[in-house]
C-alpha positions in Angstrom: -16.5 -18.3 -4.8 -15.1 -17.3 -1.3 -13.1 -15.2 0.6 -9.0 -14.8 0.2 -7.0 -14.5 2.8 -3.3 -13.9 3.1 -0.7 -14.6 5.8 1.2 -11.5 6.2 3.8 -10.6 8.3 3.9 -6.7 9.7 6.4 -4.9 11.4 7.4 -1.4 12.3 9.7 0.2 10.1 10.8 2.7 12.5 11.4 0.1 15.8 13.3 -3.0 14.4 13.7 -4.2 17.9 10.0 -5.0 18.2 8.6 -8.5 17.1 6.6 -8.5 14.1 3.5 -10.0 14.0 2.5 -12.6 12.2 -1.3 -13.0 10.8 -3.7 -13.6 8.4 -5.6 -10.9 6.8 -8.8 -10.4 4.4 -7.8 -10.1 1.0 -9.9 -7.5 -0.8 -9.3 -6.0 -4.3 -12.0 -3.6 -3.6 -10.5 -1.7 -0.8 -7.0 0.1 -1.1 -5.2 0.4 1.8 -4.1 -1.7 4.7 -6.6 -1.9 7.1 -5.6 -3.2 10.7 -7.3 -3.7 14.3 -6.7 -1.2 17.1 -4.6 -3.9 19.0 -2.3 -4.3 15.7 -1.7 -0.9 15.5 -0.9 -1.1 19.4 1.4 -3.9 19.5 3.6 -2.6 16.4 3.8 0.8 18.6 2.8 2.5 15.0 3.2 6.4 15.0 -0.4 7.9 14.1 0.0 10.5 11.4 -3.3 11.9 11.3 -6.7 10.8 10.9 -8.3 10.4 7.9 -12.1 10.2 6.3 -12.7 6.7 4.8 -15.9 5.4 3.4 -16.4 1.7 4.2 -18.4 -1.0 2.1 -22.2 0.9 3.5 -21.3 3.9 2.1 -21.1 5.4 5.5 -17.8 7.7 6.6 -15.9 7.8 9.9 -12.4 9.5 10.7 -10.0 6.8 11.6 -6.2 7.1 12.8 -3.5 7.0 9.6 -0.8 4.8 11.3 2.3 3.6 10.2 5.2 3.1 8.6 4.4 -0.9 8.1 6.5 -3.4 6.4 4.1 -5.7 5.0 5.8 -9.3 4.2 4.2 -11.8 1.7 6.1 -14.6 0.7 9.2 -13.3 -0.5 7.5 -9.9 -1.2 7.9 -6.9 0.9 6.3 -3.1 0.7 6.1 -0.1 2.8 2.7 1.2 3.7 0.5 3.5 6.0 -2.6 1.8 7.7 -5.9 2.5 8.6 -7.3 1.7 12.0 -10.4 0.2 11.8 -12.5 -3.5 12.2 -11.5 -6.5 14.0 -9.5 -7.9 11.2 -6.7 -7.3 9.4 -7.4 -6.1 5.6 -4.8 -6.3 2.9 -6.2 -3.9 0.1 -5.4 -3.4 -3.7 -2.5 -1.0 -3.3 -0.1 -2.9 -1.2 -1.3 -6.1 -2.8 0.1 -3.9 -6.4 3.2 -3.1 -4.6 4.1 -6.4 -4.0 2.7 -7.5 -7.4 0.6 -10.2 -6.0 -2.8 -11.8 -7.1 -5.7 -13.1 -6.0 -6.6 -16.7 -7.0 -10.4 -16.5 -6.3 -11.2 -20.3 -7.2 -8.4 -21.5 -4.7 -9.3 -19.1 -2.3 -6.0 -17.7 -2.0 -3.7 -14.9 -2.5 0.3 -15.8 -4.4 3.3 -14.1 -6.0 2.5 -13.3 -9.2 3.6 -16.3 -11.5 4.8 -14.1 -14.4 7.6 -12.7 -12.1 8.1 -15.0 -9.0 11.7 -13.7 -8.4 11.2 -9.7 -8.4 8.0 -8.0 -8.1 7.2 -6.3 -11.3 5.6 -3.3 -11.9 4.6 -0.9 -14.7 5.6 2.9 -14.4 4.5 5.1 -17.4 7.1 7.4 -18.4 6.6 11.3 -17.3 6.5 13.7 -20.3 7.0 17.2 -19.1 4.3 19.5 -19.7 4.0 21.7 -22.7 3.9 25.5 -21.8 1.6 27.3 -24.3 2.8 31.0 -24.2 5.1 32.6 -26.4 7.4 33.4 -23.0 7.5 29.7 -22.2 8.8 28.9 -25.8 11.7 31.5 -25.5 12.3 29.8 -22.2 12.0 26.0 -23.3 14.7 27.2 -26.3 17.0 29.5 -24.3 20.4 27.6 -23.3 21.6 28.6 -19.6 25.5 28.7 -18.8 26.6 27.6 -15.6 29.1 30.4 -14.2 
């Protein structure tokens, strides 16, 4: 099994007048974020929000710029993301791949739109439940009726 790559289009979400970049990215489901080389961040004139401490594959830690916002496009899918600036090639991590509902086909060494949802990205969102307050005052508060005056 080899490395899977994805042909991406990256654009600056705040500066639509700038030309987008088309590039091939390494798809890595073991990584979380979009990672871009410094020259990509410079070309897209991305704003640095902060420095973030990252752990790289060998276990070492380093401080890198976190930039954005980036519009990532793959086939008929798009998402907004921030990006870590490091390395010499673009890395597409699990968060943007999940956001765009992409799958990695290891046998073909390709990234593809999820065949179960070819036209619209699909996502699973669990229903949020309101936490139960445990004090007697909380029970009174939960059962109180408020009138708007």
